[in-house]
C-alpha atoms as one frame of an Amber mdcrd trajectory, in Angstrom:
protein
  -1.256 102.615 210.258   2.269 101.948 211.462   5.059 103.326 209.288   8.479
 101.765 208.636   7.006  98.305 209.059   6.736  95.117 207.019   3.247  93.593
 207.118   3.412  89.827 206.651   0.129  89.481 204.775  -1.601  89.890 201.428
  -1.143  93.496 200.329  -4.928  93.853 200.007  -5.163  93.343 203.772  -2.518
  96.005 204.374  -4.175  98.510 202.074  -7.532  98.016 203.821  -5.903  99.554
 206.895  -4.870 102.669 204.981  -7.059 105.758 204.595  -7.649 107.084 201.104
  -4.940 109.351 199.669  -2.352 108.181 202.193   0.643 107.120 200.063   2.933
 109.450 198.074   4.612 106.837 195.899   4.506 103.112 195.140   7.539 101.241
 193.828   7.120  97.544 193.169   7.688  94.594 190.880   4.755  92.160 191.016
   5.097  88.380 190.568   3.905  88.384 186.967   3.150  85.487 184.611   4.381
  82.770 186.996   7.948  83.497 185.878   9.018  82.731 189.432   7.700  80.260
 191.947   6.147  82.663 194.448   5.293  80.113 197.111   2.021  79.295 195.384
   0.365  82.605 196.245  -2.245  84.032 193.895  -1.840  87.529 192.468  -5.165
  89.467 192.474  -4.099  92.132 189.993  -7.334  94.051 189.364  -8.257  94.319
 193.052  -4.727  95.453 193.871  -4.712  98.105 191.127  -8.000  99.568 192.399
  -6.718  99.750 195.963  -3.498 101.406 194.819  -5.560 104.109 193.152  -7.569
 104.648 196.341  -4.635 104.927 198.750  -2.469 107.080 196.489  -2.460 110.828
 197.049  -3.492 113.133 194.225  -0.386 113.592 192.111   1.154 110.410 193.524
   3.114 107.918 191.433   3.150 104.142 190.940   6.304 102.665 189.396   5.282
  99.211 188.160   8.240  97.068 187.037   6.929  94.229 184.902   7.738  91.981
 181.965   6.196  89.153 179.955   6.717  85.423 179.863   6.726  83.414 176.642
   4.011  80.792 176.369   3.693  78.374 173.433   5.869  80.581 171.251   4.170
  83.873 172.071   4.824  86.572 174.644   1.845  86.886 176.980   1.323  90.646
 176.688   0.485  90.790 180.389   2.445  94.028 180.786   0.312  95.824 178.176
  -2.956  94.513 179.569  -2.003  95.679 183.040  -0.993  99.131 181.770  -4.307
  99.558 179.953  -6.225  98.431 183.045  -4.440 101.031 185.172  -5.610 103.637
 182.643  -9.156 102.259 182.633  -9.509 102.804 186.394  -8.281 106.400 186.323
  -4.496 106.432 186.309  -2.509 108.484 183.815   0.231 106.582 181.997   2.777
 109.313 182.692   5.786 107.528 181.204   6.752 104.144 179.784  10.303 103.654
 180.962  12.645 100.769 180.274  14.730  98.878 182.829  17.574  97.627 180.629
  19.765  94.804 181.936  23.352  95.118 180.749  24.104  91.463 181.513  20.908
  89.361 181.321  20.677  85.606 181.397  20.646  84.144 177.855  17.274  83.014
 176.528  16.415  80.245 174.101  14.034  80.105 171.161  13.772  81.993 167.844
  14.040  85.479 169.390  16.763  87.820 170.607  17.923  87.740 174.216  15.507
  89.517 176.543  17.342  92.551 177.897  14.607  94.672 179.449  11.499  95.020
 181.553   8.982  97.832 181.504   8.902 100.424 184.267   5.445 101.921 183.826
   5.000 105.237 185.597   1.333 105.705 186.519   0.164 108.929 188.146  -3.031
 109.948 189.903  -3.520 113.135 187.910  -0.478 115.204 187.059   2.605 114.220
 189.113   3.068 116.444 192.156   6.804 115.745 192.370   9.424 115.460 189.663
  13.120 115.711 190.525  14.676 114.633 187.231  18.101 113.103 186.905  20.093
 115.362 184.586  23.211 115.117 182.499  25.514 117.695 180.987  24.582 119.004
 177.556  27.173 118.578 174.833  26.447 122.041 173.437  25.101 125.284 174.896
  24.144 128.723 173.613  21.548 129.630 170.967  20.276 127.050 168.506  17.666
 126.757 165.766  14.827 124.509 166.923  12.681 123.068 164.178   9.503 121.043
 164.259   6.729 120.196 161.869   3.248 121.664 162.087   0.019 119.760 161.573
   0.216 120.277 157.815   3.819 119.127 157.599   5.389 122.565 157.378   8.717
 123.241 159.088   8.747 125.850 161.838  11.928 127.402 163.210  12.578 129.342
 166.385  15.619 130.401 168.368  15.992 128.648 171.723  18.550 128.987 174.507
  20.327 125.732 175.137  20.903 124.922 178.787  23.985 123.347 180.323  21.988
 120.373 181.627  19.193 118.207 180.288  16.983 115.408 181.565  18.300 111.936
 180.887  16.322 109.581 178.682  13.732 107.114 179.938  15.855 103.993 179.392
  17.726 103.094 182.581  20.765 100.818 182.261  21.743  98.544 185.151  24.110
  95.639 185.591  22.596  92.866 187.680  23.595  89.739 189.564  25.488  88.715
 192.675  27.351  91.581 194.307  26.048  94.039 191.692  22.321  94.502 192.317
  23.198  94.868 196.016  26.099  94.022 198.308  23.640  92.413 200.771  24.295
  88.700 200.277  21.108  87.687 202.088  18.983  89.453 199.460  19.926  86.814
 196.890  17.911  84.239 198.813  14.949  85.894 197.101  14.512  84.737 193.469
  13.793  88.097 191.853  15.428  91.243 193.228  15.800  94.488 191.324  18.943
  96.668 191.591  19.192  99.097 194.488  20.253 101.782 192.021  16.908 101.415
 190.246  15.145 102.129 193.544  17.422 105.105 194.252  16.759 106.616 190.826
  12.984 106.222 190.941  12.433 107.221 194.591  14.614 110.330 194.224  12.786
 111.310 191.037   9.174 110.943 192.167   9.221 111.736 195.901  10.699 114.092
 198.497  12.143 113.573 201.959   9.438 112.670 204.465   7.115 111.178 201.837
   5.579 107.738 202.372   6.725 105.014 199.973   4.793 101.740 199.695   5.781
  98.408 198.169   2.924  95.863 198.044   5.368  93.068 197.062   8.338  93.948
 199.248  10.265  90.728 198.650  13.838  91.101 199.874  13.234  94.661 201.087
  14.988  96.779 198.449  12.298  99.496 198.354  12.265  99.789 202.160  16.060
  99.944 202.419  16.453 102.644 199.796  13.478 104.661 201.079  15.085 104.690
 204.533  18.486 105.726 203.172  16.808 108.596 201.286  14.956 109.812 204.401
  11.528 108.667 203.251   8.997 106.821 205.371   7.913 103.424 204.083   5.482
 100.545 204.374   5.911  97.096 202.905   3.595  94.149 202.392   4.968  90.653
 201.874   2.812  87.536 201.995   5.726  85.081 202.347   7.073  84.728 205.883
  10.360  83.461 204.457  10.831  86.645 202.426   9.827  88.832 205.380  12.625
  87.242 207.393  15.095  87.971 204.570  13.999  91.614 204.415  14.111  92.074
 208.187  17.638  90.677 208.462  18.737  92.886 205.581  17.207  96.014 207.122
  18.602  95.356 210.598  22.002  96.445 209.320  20.813  99.985 208.573  17.853
 100.552 210.917  18.961 100.009 214.502  16.389  98.304 216.727  13.655  98.555
 214.066  12.744  94.895 214.455  13.683  94.504 218.087  11.137  92.249 219.759
   9.233  93.771 222.675
């Protein structure tokens, strides 16, 4: 299996080449609910989920960025069905994070503007790597911690406050031209996610030298950020047009990577 390469094929074909327990982390956003015209390609979700479980190392992580379309007045619920299927085949649902868009496109209909997508964090057993993003605590020193027991009683104990704490699981990003990335060519793809999202998730769930896989590489964001963070990577992309976008984008940071022999 060749690393640091984009495979122009169905991701199921790429994963067939991989031995079991080969990948440390997966970061991807699948083409869900026909929200985008994805060149007419069919998305074989259940087969893909099973293969992701096979190739992932014990303790490895899948970050699955997904949302729901509205159909005949109702949201599809695809995101929830996919999350439950991941659990059914053996994944832990380690965290349900939110990718919040500070400046989304307005939506119509009798509902509020759609500001977020889910970032499901699935793990194969307990996560082997967790490098949390932290922020400064407002207070430090001793504090009274209280919680309720099973019978509703209040329990108190003294705890030492630290100077830092983990951030929450809602991640706020501004999106759009010149914001998600400065790479103009990336916007030839219809659905890119912010580079900062990739930085945050890859830094949190992997270490330098780990192998990162994106089965729907699209414009190449996962590959670019993995390279910048000193991770190895593999990408699958069924559309030749999108492969060409990703390759041109990556040429700027990976000298001679796509040089033709």
